[in-house]
N, C-alpha and C positions, 0 to 999 in steps of 0.2 A: 533578486528573485524576479523572474519573469512570471506573469500570468498566464503567458503563452505555454510556457513548460508545466505549470501546474494543469492546465486544460488538457493538454497534450497526455500526461501521466492519467488524469481522470478519464479520458476517451480510452486509452489503453487498457486501463483497468476493468472498465465496463466491458470492452470487446473480451476480454479473458474471462472474466467472471460469469458473463452471460445471465441468462434467466432464474437458472437453479443450480447455483455451484457445489451445493452439500455444504458449503462453508459453515452455516449454522450460528455464525456469530458475527457481531458488529465490530468492525475495525476502522480505526480513524488514523490517517497519517496526518500528524501536524508538521506543517512546513516551517518550523521554528518561529511561528507567530505571522508568517507571510500568508496563510491560507490554509486549507484543509481539503483533503479529499477523504469522505466517509463511505466505506463499503458495509452494506446492510446485507448481509448472507442469511439473515432469520427469517426475513419475509420473502415469498415468491409471489411476483419475480423480485429478484435480487436488485438493489439498486447502488448505483455509484454515483455520488454527488458532491459538490463544494460545499454543501450547508453542513454548519457545525451542529453537533449534537452529541449526545451520550453515547458511548462505546463501551464494549466490554474490554477492550484493549486500545491503548492509543500509542503510537509510534512517532516519536520525534525524531525528524531526519529532515536535512535539506532536500528540496526537490533534485539538485543536482547530484547528490549522493544516492537518492533511490532510483534516479535513472541510470547511474553507475552499476548499481544491483541489478538492473532488469538486463543491462548489457552485459552481466557478469564480469564487469572491471571491477567490483567491490563485493567481497565475500561477506554476507550479512553477519557472520560470527565475527569476524574482524571489525566489522563497523562498529559492533556492539563493544566490543574489547576495547577499542579505541576511542569509544565515547563520541563518535559520529551518529550512532543512534541509541535513543533511550527508548525503554520499553515501560509503560505504565498500565497497571491493570494486569489481566490475565494473561500471565506468560504463554499458556496454552495455546491462544489465540494466535500469537505471535508465531508459534512454532508451525502452525497450520500453514503459513506464509510460503513455505518452501514449493509446492506444487503450483501456487500462483505465480511465483518468480520463474519458475521454470517455464510456464505458459508465455509469461510475458517476454522472457528472453527469446523464445522461439518466435514469437511475433514480432519483436524487435529486428530480430534477424533475417525476415522475409520481406 
Protein backbone atom coordinates (compact mmCIF):
# COMPACT_ATOMS: atom_id res chain seq x y z
CA UNK A 1 0.00 0.00 0.00
CA UNK A 2 1.57 3.25 -1.02
CA UNK A 3 1.12 6.48 0.82
CA UNK A 4 1.31 8.20 -2.57
CA UNK A 5 -1.85 6.42 -3.72
CA UNK A 6 -3.69 7.38 -0.52
CA UNK A 7 -2.53 11.00 -0.96
CA UNK A 8 -3.74 10.93 -4.59
CA UNK A 9 -7.16 9.62 -3.52
CA UNK A 10 -7.45 12.24 -0.77
CA UNK A 11 -6.51 15.09 -3.12
CA UNK A 12 -8.92 13.82 -5.79
CA UNK A 13 -11.79 13.52 -3.32
CA UNK A 14 -11.08 17.01 -1.95
CA UNK A 15 -11.31 18.40 -5.49
CA UNK A 16 -14.57 16.54 -6.19
CA UNK A 17 -16.19 17.30 -2.81
CA UNK A 18 -15.41 21.03 -2.86
CA UNK A 19 -16.39 23.42 -0.09
CA UNK A 20 -20.10 22.62 0.12
CA UNK A 21 -21.02 19.30 -1.46
CA UNK A 22 -24.39 18.98 0.23
CA UNK A 23 -23.24 15.52 1.33
CA UNK A 24 -24.33 16.20 4.92
CA UNK A 25 -22.48 13.24 6.43
CA UNK A 26 -19.06 12.10 7.58
CA UNK A 27 -17.64 9.23 5.55
CA UNK A 28 -14.39 7.42 6.16
CA UNK A 29 -12.47 5.18 3.78
CA UNK A 30 -10.36 2.74 5.79
CA UNK A 31 -7.64 1.28 3.57
CA UNK A 32 -7.56 -2.02 5.42
CA UNK A 33 -5.44 -0.58 8.23
CA UNK A 34 -2.95 1.16 5.91
CA UNK A 35 -4.48 4.62 6.42
CA UNK A 36 -7.73 6.52 6.07
CA UNK A 37 -9.38 9.28 4.10
CA UNK A 38 -12.11 11.07 6.04
CA UNK A 39 -14.69 13.20 4.25
CA UNK A 40 -16.53 15.64 6.53
CA UNK A 41 -19.53 16.84 4.56
CA UNK A 42 -21.40 18.05 7.66
CA UNK A 43 -19.35 21.20 8.23
CA UNK A 44 -18.94 23.97 5.69
CA UNK A 45 -16.38 24.19 4.26
CA UNK A 46 -16.29 20.42 3.75
CA UNK A 47 -12.94 18.83 4.56
CA UNK A 48 -11.12 15.79 3.22
CA UNK A 49 -8.17 14.66 5.33
CA UNK A 50 -6.14 11.62 6.29
CA UNK A 51 -6.89 12.15 9.96
CA UNK A 52 -8.81 9.34 11.63
CA UNK A 53 -11.95 10.20 13.55
CA UNK A 54 -15.58 9.27 14.01
CA UNK A 55 -17.74 8.79 10.94
CA UNK A 56 -21.38 8.10 10.13
CA UNK A 57 -20.19 5.39 7.73
CA UNK A 58 -16.87 3.63 7.26
CA UNK A 59 -16.02 1.88 4.02
CA UNK A 60 -13.22 -0.66 4.33
CA UNK A 61 -11.54 -1.11 0.95
CA UNK A 62 -8.02 -1.25 -0.46
CA UNK A 63 -6.79 1.96 -2.03
CA UNK A 64 -6.21 0.04 -5.26
CA UNK A 65 -9.83 -1.12 -5.41
CA UNK A 66 -11.12 2.36 -4.59
CA UNK A 67 -9.09 3.73 -7.51
CA UNK A 68 -10.59 1.01 -9.73
CA UNK A 69 -14.06 2.20 -8.66
CA UNK A 70 -13.12 5.80 -9.53
CA UNK A 71 -11.94 4.63 -12.98
CA UNK A 72 -15.14 2.57 -13.40
CA UNK A 73 -13.08 -0.62 -13.60
CA UNK A 74 -14.85 -2.01 -10.52
CA UNK A 75 -18.56 -1.75 -9.89
CA UNK A 76 -19.35 -0.74 -6.28
CA UNK A 77 -22.16 -3.30 -5.97
CA UNK A 78 -19.93 -6.09 -7.23
CA UNK A 79 -17.10 -4.97 -4.94
CA UNK A 80 -19.49 -5.20 -1.99
CA UNK A 81 -20.89 -8.58 -3.03
CA UNK A 82 -17.40 -10.02 -3.64
CA UNK A 83 -16.18 -8.87 -0.23
CA UNK A 84 -13.72 -6.36 -1.70
CA UNK A 85 -15.57 -3.59 0.13
CA UNK A 86 -17.22 -3.64 3.55
CA UNK A 87 -19.60 -0.98 4.84
CA UNK A 88 -19.87 -0.27 8.57
CA UNK A 89 -22.38 2.18 9.99
CA UNK A 90 -25.12 4.05 8.14
CA UNK A 91 -25.60 2.33 4.79
CA UNK A 92 -27.59 5.32 3.47
CA UNK A 93 -24.38 7.39 3.64
CA UNK A 94 -22.62 4.84 1.44
CA UNK A 95 -25.52 5.06 -1.01
CA UNK A 96 -24.84 8.81 -1.39
CA UNK A 97 -21.47 7.90 -2.91
CA UNK A 98 -22.85 7.39 -6.42
CA UNK A 99 -22.65 11.04 -7.52
CA UNK A 100 -19.23 11.42 -5.86
CA UNK A 101 -17.89 8.35 -7.69
CA UNK A 102 -19.30 9.70 -10.95
CA UNK A 103 -17.55 13.06 -10.44
CA UNK A 104 -14.34 11.25 -9.48
CA UNK A 105 -14.55 9.11 -12.63
CA UNK A 106 -15.07 12.20 -14.78
CA UNK A 107 -12.15 13.90 -13.03
CA UNK A 108 -9.90 10.84 -13.48
CA UNK A 109 -10.77 10.73 -17.18
CA UNK A 110 -9.70 14.31 -17.81
